[in-house]
C-alpha positions in Angstrom: -10.1 20.7 -25.2 -8.9 23.9 -23.3 -10.3 24.1 -19.6 -13.0 26.1 -18.7 -12.8 28.0 -15.6 -15.3 29.6 -13.2 -14.3 31.6 -10.0 -16.3 31.8 -6.5 -15.7 33.7 -3.2 -14.4 33.4 -1.0 -12.0 30.2 -0.9 -12.0 31.0 3.2 -14.2 31.7 5.9 -13.4 35.2 7.6 -12.2 33.4 10.6 -10.0 31.0 8.6 -8.8 33.9 6.8 -7.6 36.0 9.9 -5.9 33.2 11.5 -3.9 33.3 7.9 -3.3 36.5 8.0 -1.9 36.6 11.3 0.4 33.9 10.4 1.8 35.8 7.6 2.5 38.9 9.3 4.2 37.3 12.1 5.9 34.4 9.7 6.3 35.9 6.5 6.1 39.4 6.2 4.7 42.1 8.3 3.7 44.4 5.6 1.0 42.0 4.4 -1.9 44.3 5.1 -4.5 41.6 4.2 -5.5 38.9 1.9 -7.9 37.9 -0.4 -9.2 34.3 -1.6 -11.3 32.8 -4.1 -11.7 29.3 -5.6 -11.2 28.6 -9.4 -12.7 25.7 -10.7 -11.3 24.0 -14.0 -13.5 22.4 -16.1 -12.5 19.7 -18.9 -15.6 18.7 -21.2 -15.4 16.4 -24.2 -17.4 19.1 -26.3 -18.3 22.8 -26.0 -21.4 23.6 -23.7 -24.8 24.5 -24.6 -26.3 27.7 -23.1 -28.7 25.2 -20.8 -25.9 23.4 -19.9 -23.8 26.2 -18.8 -26.6 27.7 -16.8 -26.9 24.0 -14.8 -23.1 24.2 -14.6 -23.3 27.6 -13.0 -26.3 26.7 -11.0 -24.3 23.5 -9.3 -20.8 25.9 -8.8 -22.7 28.6 -7.0 -24.1 26.2 -4.5 -27.7 27.5 -5.5 -28.2 29.9 -3.0 -24.8 32.4 -3.8 -25.3 33.3 -7.1 -23.7 36.4 -6.7 -20.4 34.6 -5.8 -19.8 32.8 -8.8 -18.4 34.3 -12.0 -16.7 33.2 -15.0 -14.0 36.1 -14.1 -11.6 36.4 -11.6 -13.0 38.6 -8.4 -9.4 39.5 -7.5 -7.8 42.2 -9.0 -4.9 42.1 -10.8 -1.6 42.1 -8.1 0.4 38.9 -6.2 -1.6 36.1 -6.6 -0.5 33.0 -5.7 -2.4 29.6 -7.0 -2.3 26.2 -5.6 -4.3 23.3 -6.6 -3.7 19.3 -6.8 -1.4 17.6 -8.7 -2.2 16.9 -12.2 -0.8 13.1 -12.1 -4.3 11.9 -10.5 -7.3 12.8 -10.4 -9.0 13.6 -7.2 -11.6 12.2 -5.2 -13.0 15.7 -5.3 -13.3 15.7 -9.0 -14.8 12.3 -9.1 -17.6 13.3 -6.9 -17.9 16.6 -8.5 -17.9 14.7 -12.2 -20.7 12.7 -10.8 -23.1 15.3 -9.4 -22.7 17.2 -12.9 -23.5 13.8 -14.9 -26.7 13.1 -12.6 -27.7 16.4 -13.7 -27.4 15.7 -17.0 -24.1 17.3 -17.6 -22.5 14.5 -19.7 -20.0 16.4 -21.5 -18.2 17.2 -18.0 -14.8 14.9 -18.1 -12.9 16.4 -15.0 -13.5 19.2 -12.6 -10.5 20.1 -10.2 -10.8 23.0 -7.9 -7.4 25.2 -7.1 -7.6 28.3 -4.5 -6.2 31.7 -5.5 -4.8 34.2 -2.7 -4.1 37.8 -3.2 -1.5 39.3 -0.8 -2.1 42.6 0.0 1.2 44.5 0.4 3.4 47.1 -0.9 6.9 45.5 -1.2 7.5 42.5 -3.4 8.1 39.0 -1.4 11.3 37.6 -1.7 11.0 33.8 -2.7 11.9 32.1 0.6 9.2 34.5 2.1 6.7 33.2 -0.7 7.7 29.4 -0.3 7.0 30.4 3.6 3.5 31.4 2.7 2.9 28.2 0.3 4.2 26.1 3.2 1.1 27.1 5.2 -1.8 27.1 2.4 -1.3 23.9 0.3 -0.1 20.2 1.2 2.8 19.7 -0.5 2.4 16.0 -1.1 -1.2 15.9 -2.9 -0.5 20.3 -3.9 1.6 22.3 -5.9 2.0 26.0 -7.1 0.4 26.6 -11.0 2.7 29.4 -12.0 0.2 30.5 -14.3 -3.7 29.6 -15.0 -4.2 25.9 -16.2 -5.0 25.6 -19.6 -5.1 21.7 -19.6 -5.0 18.7 -17.3 -2.3 17.1 -19.9 1.2 16.8 -17.7 3.0 15.0 -20.6 4.3 12.7 -18.3 4.0 9.1 -19.8 3.1 5.9 -17.8 5.9 4.0 -17.4 5.3 0.6 -19.9 4.9 -3.0 -18.0 8.1 -5.0 -17.4 8.5 -9.1 -17.1 10.7 -9.9 -14.3 13.0 -12.6 -15.7 12.5 -15.4 -12.9 12.6 -18.5 -15.4 15.9 -17.1 -16.9 17.6 -15.7 -13.6 15.9 -17.2 -10.6 15.3 -15.9 -7.1 17.8 -12.5 -7.2 15.7 -11.3 -10.3 12.8 -11.0 -7.5 15.0 -9.6 -4.9 16.1 -7.0 -7.4 12.5 -5.6 -7.9 11.6 -6.2 -4.3 14.0 -3.6 -3.6 13.7 -1.3 -6.4 9.7 -1.2 -5.8 10.0 -1.6 -1.6 7.7 -4.2 -2.0 8.9 -5.9 1.6 9.0 -9.2 0.5 10.8 -11.3 3.1 12.8 -14.1 2.0 9.7 -16.6 2.5 7.5 -14.2 0.3 10.6 -14.8 -2.4 11.1 -18.4 -2.2 7.7 -18.7 -2.3 6.0 -16.4 -5.2 9.4 -17.8 -7.2 8.0 -21.0 -6.6 5.1 -20.5 -8.0 5.7 -18.6 -10.8 8.6 -20.5 -12.0 7.4 -24.2 -11.1 3.7 -23.9 -11.0 2.5 -21.6 -13.5 6.0 -21.9 -15.7 5.6 -18.2 -16.8 7.4 -15.0 -15.5 5.6 -12.3 -13.4 5.1 -8.8 -14.5 6.3 -6.0 -12.2 2.5 -5.2 -11.9 1.3 -8.6 -10.5 4.5 -8.2 -8.1 3.2 -5.0 -6.8 -0.3 -5.9 -7.0 0.7 -9.2 -4.8 2.3 -7.2 -2.7 -0.5 -4.6 -1.7 -2.9 -7.8 -1.5 -1.0 -9.9 0.5 0.1 -7.6 3.5 -1.2 -7.8 6.7 -3.8 -5.3 6.3 -5.3 -7.3 3.5 -5.4 -10.7 4.4 -4.1 -11.2 8.3 -1.6 -13.9 6.8 0.6 -13.5 10.1 -2.3 -13.7 12.6 -3.9 -16.5 11.1 -1.1 -18.4 9.6 0.3 -21.9 10.8 3.3 -20.6 13.2 6.7 -23.2 13.5 8.7 -22.1 16.6 11.9 -23.9 17.0 10.8 -26.7 14.5 7.5 -27.5 16.0 4.4 -26.0 14.8 2.2 -24.1 16.9 -1.5 -26.0 17.6 -3.3 -22.5 17.6 -2.8 -19.5 15.0 -2.2 -16.2 16.9 -5.8 -15.0 15.9 -7.4 -18.2 17.7 -5.3 -17.7 20.8 -6.5 -13.8 21.0 -10.1 -15.0 20.5 -9.9 -17.5 23.4 -10.9 -15.7 26.1 -13.9 -14.3 24.2 -15.1 -17.9 23.5 -14.7 -19.1 27.0 -16.4 -16.2 28.6 -18.4 -14.2 26.1 -20.3 -12.2 29.1 -22.3 -9.4 27.1 -20.1 -9.5 24.5 -22.6 -9.6 21.1 -20.3 -9.2 18.6 -16.6 -9.3 18.1 -14.1 -10.0 15.4 -16.1 -9.4 12.5 -18.0 -6.9 10.6 -15.0 -4.4 11.7 -16.6 -3.4 14.6 -17.9 -5.0 18.0 -21.0 -4.3 20.2 -21.7 -5.3 23.6 -25.1 -6.0 25.1 -27.8 -3.1 24.9 -31.5 -1.9 26.2 -34.6 -1.5 25.1 -35.2 1.7 24.1 -38.4 3.9 23.3 -37.9 5.4 19.6 -39.6 5.9 16.4 -39.1 3.5 13.4 -40.5 3.4 9.8 -43.6 1.4 9.7 -42.0 -0.5 6.5 -38.3 0.0 6.0 -37.4 0.1 2.6 -39.8 2.2 1.3 -41.8 5.4 2.1 -43.8 5.0 4.9 -45.1 6.8 7.9 -43.3 6.3 11.4 -44.1 4.1 14.5 -43.4 3.8 18.3 -41.6 1.1 18.9 -39.6 -0.7 21.7 -36.4 -2.3 20.2 -33.4 -3.2 22.0 -30.1 -1.3 20.5 -26.8 -2.8 21.4 -23.6 -0.3 21.8 -21.3 -0.2 19.1 -17.6 0.7 19.7 -14.9 0.3 16.3 -11.5 2.2 15.6 -9.8 2.7 12.5 -6.0 3.4 12.6 -4.6 5.9 9.4 -1.2 6.1 10.4 0.4 6.2 7.2 -2.0 8.1 5.7 -2.6 11.0 8.1 1.4 11.0 7.9 1.7 11.7 4.3 -1.4 14.2 3.8 -2.8 14.6 7.6 -5.8 16.4 6.5 -7.3 14.1 4.2 -5.5 11.2 5.6 -7.4 12.1 8.9 -10.9 12.9 6.9 -10.5 9.0 5.0 -9.9 7.9 8.5 -13.3 8.8 10.3 -15.0 8.0 7.0 -13.6 4.5 7.2 -15.0 4.0 10.9 -18.3 5.6 10.0 -18.7 3.1 7.5 -17.4 0.1 9.7 -20.5 1.3 12.0 -23.0 1.4 9.4 -22.2 -1.9 8.2 -22.4 -3.7 11.5 -24.7 -6.4 12.4 -27.8 -5.2 10.2 -26.8 -1.6 10.4 -25.7 0.7 12.9 -26.0 4.3 13.8 -23.9 6.6 14.1 -23.4 8.6 17.2 -20.2 10.6 18.2 -16.2 9.9 17.4 -13.2 10.1 19.3 -9.5 11.3 18.3 -6.6 10.2 19.4 -2.8 11.5 18.0 0.2 10.2 18.7 3.2 12.5 17.2 7.1 13.3 17.3 8.4 16.5 19.0 6.0 19.2 18.1 9.1 22.1 18.0 6.2 24.9 18.0 8.0 28.0 16.8 9.1 30.2 20.1 8.5 27.6 22.2 11.0 24.7 22.4 11.1 22.1 25.1 14.1 21.4 26.6 14.1 17.5 25.5 13.3 18.8 21.8 16.6 18.4 19.7 17.0 20.4 17.0 19.3 17.9 15.3 16.7 14.9 14.5 15.5 14.8 11.0 12.3 13.5 9.8 11.2 11.5 6.8 10.8 14.0 3.8 7.8 12.1 2.3 6.0 12.9 5.9 4.2 16.2 6.9 5.9 17.5 10.3 4.7 16.3 13.5 3.1 19.7 14.2 1.3 20.3 11.0 0.0 16.7 11.7 -1.4 17.0 15.0 -2.9 20.6 13.6 -4.1 19.4 10.3 -5.3 15.6 11.2 -7.4 17.2 14.0 -8.6 19.8 11.6 -9.5 16.8 8.7 -11.0 14.2 11.4 -13.6 17.1 12.6 -13.8 18.4 9.4 -15.5 14.9 8.0 -17.1 14.5 11.1 -18.9 17.8 10.9 -20.0 16.9 7.6 -21.8 13.9 8.2 -23.3 14.9 11.4 -21.1 13.2 13.9 -19.3 15.4 16.5 -15.4 14.4 17.7 -16.3 14.4 21.9 -13.4 13.1 23.0 -9.8 11.9 22.8 -5.8 12.4 23.2 -2.5 13.7 22.3 1.0 12.4 22.9 3.9 14.6 21.5 7.2 12.0 22.2 10.8 12.0 21.0 14.2 11.8 23.0 17.5 10.6 22.8 18.2 7.5 25.2 21.1 7.3 27.5 22.4 4.3 25.5 22.1 6.6 22.0 19.0 5.3 20.6 16.2 8.2 19.5 13.1 6.7 20.4 10.5 8.8 18.6 6.6 8.7 17.2 7.2 9.4 13.3 
């Protein structure tokens, strides 16, 4: 069906709009007099909504207390309007949550909702293409979002999924697996390739599909299984009696001191104190609170989200904070969220108008990653944004920016 559209103002707070306007005047065009913004909700349904369903949908999108800020027609006067939003290839997590809320409110016809942002630039002269691109680079994430040249009428992209293929291991042997390893960037080493060849060609006696190879690459990674740290090591032909993980754990096992939890629950805890607090009289059901003196241990956990924060800094750091909060809550019988810290290590910032002596302008950076300056700003915003919404403040941390050409010609940098 054709998409429905609702609009809500504003898309940016006054503070964020002022910051964007200052940036646009300085870096895009001094002729920009102002910026107006709005959200556009692009909604796909399985059938037309009734009047009652439309009322419910409007109530949800207006966030209940701002009904005058929602309308089916745009709040922006015709003019130079730029609209950016999620790429259509995949349904966003935001859409998944929004659809779940709608269905919980009885709106079962809602199939997908994607939210875009619309900007009306108030200026006398038309922007050139380079100026427009400069403005767009500031207001959207090029890895996950794109410009909408015109209003969306459908979520269909016309892109068909590539069909699954069979890898001819039995017919061609190990070279077939080596080719797909290179083509898909599976990161399999010689041992992996030999192991998977024996598994399919000799044990299962069938060829794998490219989907299976990709899945094995992900699920057998060190992130998922710790096969390297927990695997048997052979050094110079001699088996090592302990795994790396056992070696790392040995000091704790010999002298646990005040450690309560370590190397499990995705967290750690040291012995705490008895405190005076209030607890539910009957946990698990509605009940009054009562005074109690339980022992609360101190939890510490960490989450690295390097690659996601490099590709899409704001949502990458958001989900890093979310993952860490989840780990805290899953520690032992459940932990309490208190406060967070954040740390950022990036390459040369190359701040416009503030070049530092050691920053080499010839250094190239991966095209699939955000710039160090963008990571520094947007990742910090993302980590704080998620914590603020949950009620967890970021109270401390550190940041480092480093990139240098060493005397021997080697380049060292956090990328």
